[in-house]
C-alpha positions in Angstrom: 10.4 -39.5 -67.8 10.7 -43.2 -68.0 11.9 -44.1 -71.6 9.5 -47.0 -71.7 6.4 -45.0 -70.6 3.2 -47.0 -71.2 -0.1 -45.5 -72.1 -3.4 -46.7 -73.5 -7.1 -47.1 -73.3 -8.9 -49.7 -71.1 -12.6 -50.3 -71.1 -14.4 -51.8 -68.2 -17.5 -53.9 -69.3 -19.9 -56.1 -67.5 -23.6 -56.6 -66.6 -25.3 -53.9 -64.6 -24.4 -53.7 -60.9 -21.2 -55.8 -61.0 -19.2 -52.9 -59.6 -17.7 -51.3 -62.7 -18.1 -47.7 -61.5 -17.0 -48.6 -57.9 -13.8 -50.2 -59.4 -13.0 -47.2 -61.5 -13.6 -44.7 -58.7 -11.3 -46.7 -56.5 -8.5 -46.9 -59.1 -8.4 -43.2 -59.7 -9.0 -42.3 -56.1 -11.9 -40.0 -56.7 -15.6 -40.3 -57.3 -16.5 -39.6 -60.9 -18.8 -42.4 -61.9 -22.0 -42.7 -59.9 -22.9 -46.0 -58.2 -26.1 -47.6 -57.0 -27.7 -51.0 -56.7 -30.2 -50.2 -59.5 -29.7 -51.0 -63.2 -28.9 -48.2 -65.7 -26.7 -46.3 -63.3 -24.1 -45.5 -65.8 -25.5 -44.2 -69.1 -22.6 -42.7 -70.9 -19.0 -43.7 -71.6 -17.1 -42.0 -68.7 -13.4 -41.4 -69.3 -11.1 -41.3 -66.3 -7.4 -41.1 -66.1 -4.9 -43.0 -63.9 -1.3 -41.6 -64.0 1.8 -43.0 -62.3 5.5 -43.0 -63.0 5.3 -46.1 -65.2 2.5 -44.9 -67.4 -1.0 -43.6 -68.0 -4.2 -45.6 -68.2 -7.3 -44.0 -69.6 -10.3 -46.0 -68.3 -13.7 -46.0 -70.1 -16.5 -47.0 -67.8 -19.4 -48.1 -69.9 -23.1 -48.7 -69.3 -23.9 -52.3 -68.4 -24.3 -54.5 -71.5 -27.7 -56.0 -71.8 -30.4 -56.1 -74.5 -32.1 -52.7 -75.2 -35.8 -52.1 -74.3 -36.1 -48.5 -75.6 -34.1 -45.8 -77.4 -32.2 -44.9 -74.2 -31.3 -48.6 -73.8 -30.2 -48.7 -77.5 -28.0 -45.6 -76.9 -26.4 -47.3 -73.8 -25.8 -50.5 -75.7 -24.1 -48.7 -78.5 -22.0 -46.7 -76.0 -20.8 -49.9 -74.4 -20.2 -52.0 -77.5 -18.5 -49.4 -79.6 -15.6 -49.2 -77.1 -14.6 -52.9 -77.6 -12.7 -52.5 -80.8 -11.3 -49.0 -79.9 -9.2 -49.9 -76.8 -5.9 -51.6 -76.0 -7.4 -53.8 -73.3 -10.8 -55.0 -72.0 -11.6 -55.7 -68.3 -14.7 -57.9 -68.1 -16.0 -57.6 -64.5 -18.0 -60.5 -63.3 -19.3 -61.8 -59.9 -17.9 -64.9 -58.3 -20.5 -67.3 -59.5 -20.5 -70.4 -61.8 -23.9 -69.4 -63.2 -23.5 -68.1 -66.7 -26.9 -66.8 -67.8 -28.2 -65.1 -70.9 -26.7 -61.8 -70.1 -23.2 -63.2 -69.6 -23.6 -65.4 -72.8 -24.5 -62.2 -74.7 -21.2 -60.6 -73.6 -19.2 -63.8 -74.4 -20.7 -63.8 -78.0 -19.7 -60.2 -78.4 -16.1 -60.8 -77.1 -15.5 -63.7 -79.3 -15.7 -61.4 -82.3 -12.9 -59.1 -81.2 -9.1 -59.4 -81.0 -8.4 -57.1 -78.1 -6.8 -58.8 -75.0 -9.4 -59.5 -72.3 -8.8 -59.6 -68.5 -11.4 -61.5 -66.5 -11.8 -59.6 -63.3 -13.7 -61.4 -60.6 -15.1 -58.8 -58.3 -16.7 -58.9 -54.9 -14.1 -61.3 -53.4 -14.9 -59.6 -50.0 -18.2 -61.5 -49.9 -17.2 -64.8 -51.6 -15.3 -67.9 -50.4 -12.1 -68.9 -52.1 -13.6 -72.1 -53.5 -16.4 -70.1 -55.0 -13.9 -67.8 -56.7 -11.9 -70.8 -58.1 -15.1 -72.4 -59.4 -16.1 -69.2 -61.1 -12.7 -68.9 -62.8 -13.0 -72.5 -64.2 -16.5 -71.8 -65.5 -15.5 -68.6 -67.3 -12.2 -70.0 -68.7 -14.3 -72.7 -70.3 -16.1 -70.1 -72.4 -13.4 -67.7 -73.5 -9.7 -67.2 -73.7 -8.5 -64.6 -71.3 -5.1 -62.9 -71.2 -5.3 -62.7 -67.4 -7.7 -63.7 -64.6 -7.5 -61.4 -61.6 -9.8 -61.5 -58.5 -10.4 -58.2 -56.8 -12.7 -56.4 -54.3 -13.5 -53.0 -55.9 -15.3 -52.0 -52.6 -12.3 -52.7 -50.3 -9.5 -52.2 -52.9 -8.2 -55.7 -52.5 -5.7 -56.7 -55.3 -6.4 -53.5 -57.3 -2.7 -52.6 -57.2 -1.9 -55.9 -58.9 -4.6 -55.2 -61.4 -3.0 -51.8 -62.3 0.5 -53.3 -62.6 -0.8 -56.1 -64.9 -2.7 -53.6 -67.1 0.5 -51.6 -67.6 2.4 -54.7 -68.7 -0.1 -55.1 -71.6 -0.2 -51.4 -72.7 1.9 -50.2 -75.6 4.7 -47.6 -75.1 3.1 -44.3 -75.7 2.7 -40.6 -74.7 1.1 -39.0 -71.8 -2.3 -38.2 -73.3 -3.5 -36.0 -70.4 -1.7 -33.8 -67.8 -0.8 -35.8 -64.7 -3.3 -34.0 -62.6 -6.3 -34.7 -64.9 -8.6 -37.4 -63.6 -11.5 -37.1 -66.1 -12.6 -35.6 -69.3 -16.2 -35.2 -68.0 -17.4 -31.6 -67.8 -18.2 -30.4 -64.3 -21.8 -29.9 -65.2 -22.2 -33.5 -66.2 -20.6 -34.8 -63.0 -22.9 -32.6 -61.0 -26.0 -33.8 -62.9 -24.8 -37.4 -62.3 -24.3 -36.9 -58.6 -27.9 -35.6 -58.3 -29.2 -38.5 -60.3 -27.3 -40.9 -58.1 -29.0 -39.6 -55.0 -32.3 -39.8 -56.7 -31.5 -43.4 -57.7 -30.8 -44.3 -54.1 -33.6 -42.5 -52.4 -36.5 -43.2 -54.8 -38.8 -46.3 -55.3 -37.4 -49.1 -57.5 -39.4 -48.4 -60.7 -39.0 -44.6 -60.9 -35.2 -44.0 -61.3 -35.1 -45.7 -64.7 -37.3 -42.9 -66.0 -35.4 -39.9 -64.7 -32.7 -37.6 -66.2 -31.1 -34.6 -64.6 -30.4 -31.4 -66.5 -28.3 -28.6 -65.1 -30.0 -25.4 -66.2 -27.5 -22.9 -64.6 -24.2 -23.1 -62.9 -22.6 -19.8 -61.9 -20.0 -18.8 -59.4 -20.7 -15.6 -57.4 -18.4 -12.6 -57.8 -16.6 -13.3 -54.5 -15.8 -16.8 -55.8 -16.8 -18.6 -52.6 -20.4 -19.8 -53.5 -21.7 -21.5 -56.7 -25.4 -21.3 -57.6 -26.7 -24.4 -59.3 -30.2 -24.8 -60.8 -31.1 -28.4 -61.8 -34.2 -30.0 -63.2 -35.1 -33.7 -62.6 -37.0 -35.0 -65.7 -39.5 -37.9 -65.1 -42.0 -39.7 -67.2 -45.3 -39.6 -65.2 -47.2 -37.1 -63.1 -47.4 -39.7 -60.4 -43.6 -40.0 -60.4 -43.3 -36.2 -60.1 -45.4 -36.4 -56.8 -43.2 -39.1 -55.4 -39.9 -37.3 -56.3 -41.1 -34.1 -54.6 -42.5 -36.0 -51.6 -44.9 -34.8 -48.9 -44.3 -31.1 -48.4 -41.2 -31.3 -50.6 -39.5 -33.7 -48.2 -38.1 -36.1 -50.8 -36.6 -33.5 -53.2 -35.1 -31.7 -50.2 -33.4 -35.0 -49.1 -32.1 -35.6 -52.7 -30.8 -32.0 -52.8 -29.1 -32.0 -49.4 -27.3 -35.3 -49.9 -26.2 -34.3 -53.4 -25.1 -30.9 -52.2 -22.5 -32.4 -49.8 -20.8 -34.4 -52.6 -21.0 -31.5 -55.1 -19.3 -29.2 -52.5 -16.5 -31.8 -52.1 -16.1 -32.1 -55.8 -16.0 -28.3 -56.5 -14.3 -27.4 -53.2 -16.7 -24.5 -52.5 -20.1 -23.8 -51.0 -23.1 -24.8 -53.2 -26.5 -23.2 -53.3 -28.6 -25.9 -55.1 -32.2 -25.3 -56.4 -34.1 -28.2 -58.0 -37.3 -28.6 -60.0 -39.2 -31.6 -61.3 -40.7 -31.7 -64.9 -42.7 -34.4 -66.6 -41.7 -35.4 -70.1 -43.7 -38.5 -71.1 -41.8 -41.2 -72.8 -38.6 -39.2 -73.1 -36.5 -42.4 -73.2 -38.0 -43.1 -76.6 -37.7 -39.6 -78.0 -34.5 -39.0 -80.0 -34.8 -35.2 -79.6 -35.3 -35.3 -75.8 -32.5 -37.9 -75.5 -30.2 -35.6 -77.3 -31.3 -32.6 -75.2 -30.5 -34.6 -72.0 -27.0 -35.5 -73.1 -27.5 -38.9 -74.8 -26.6 -38.2 -78.4 -25.6 -41.3 -80.4 -23.7 -39.2 -82.9 -21.3 -38.1 -80.2 -20.3 -41.7 -79.2 
């Protein structure tokens, strides 16, 4: 092994929908974090691992940082902010705009309090002109000191190799924390639940996805080992939402299930028999007990 092997922890932060999960999925070469255009897509800290000959980078993809509106929002904010002092490097992902609004200012104020090196990563360069990117760099550099400023396109993979090389320069010498074939510490059940939630996020009306959670009730491989049976429950907050999730003659839940099943089969590399139900749990996002039951336990952060 290289005597100067580098390893360390890197957190990716930013407002919702700036492309944090897309970037992480691209860097590790496999889909672990779910993506959608709706806020609150990522709810937990998701740890993924990038390993190469020079070193190992453990990425923490965090929920988008914005002010909490309920106990779930409070959990997500804690998950995001707690990583800032625990890592070797922070990647702050922003869009190529000169507008620095309240959400960005909130992040700037948080980052001013910490000593961890910060990279400003300007994402979505595939849809921005060069002059817009340069103006954005000037606007952000005026607000905070950055160790590096790197423009990328998470969607197309532009400049992501340079990003990885630069990250490794800043990491300390250290051990390989995970085996080289490990790409995440997420349990399979959790990834499966998240893949189902992603399809629901994409296929449902705008206001409903914020109020859903997905619980895997059962996940068992058949004796021959070629099919896995999965039973999942989609939790929602209102009876009217339940009707929309199920759809006319069950059409919507079938669509969610069939699109999720394809990705779950790719993930697990076997045939999947997926059964889903919908349950109503009013105001679950403000119930500490239900939040814990659905995998959002503050004490585990």
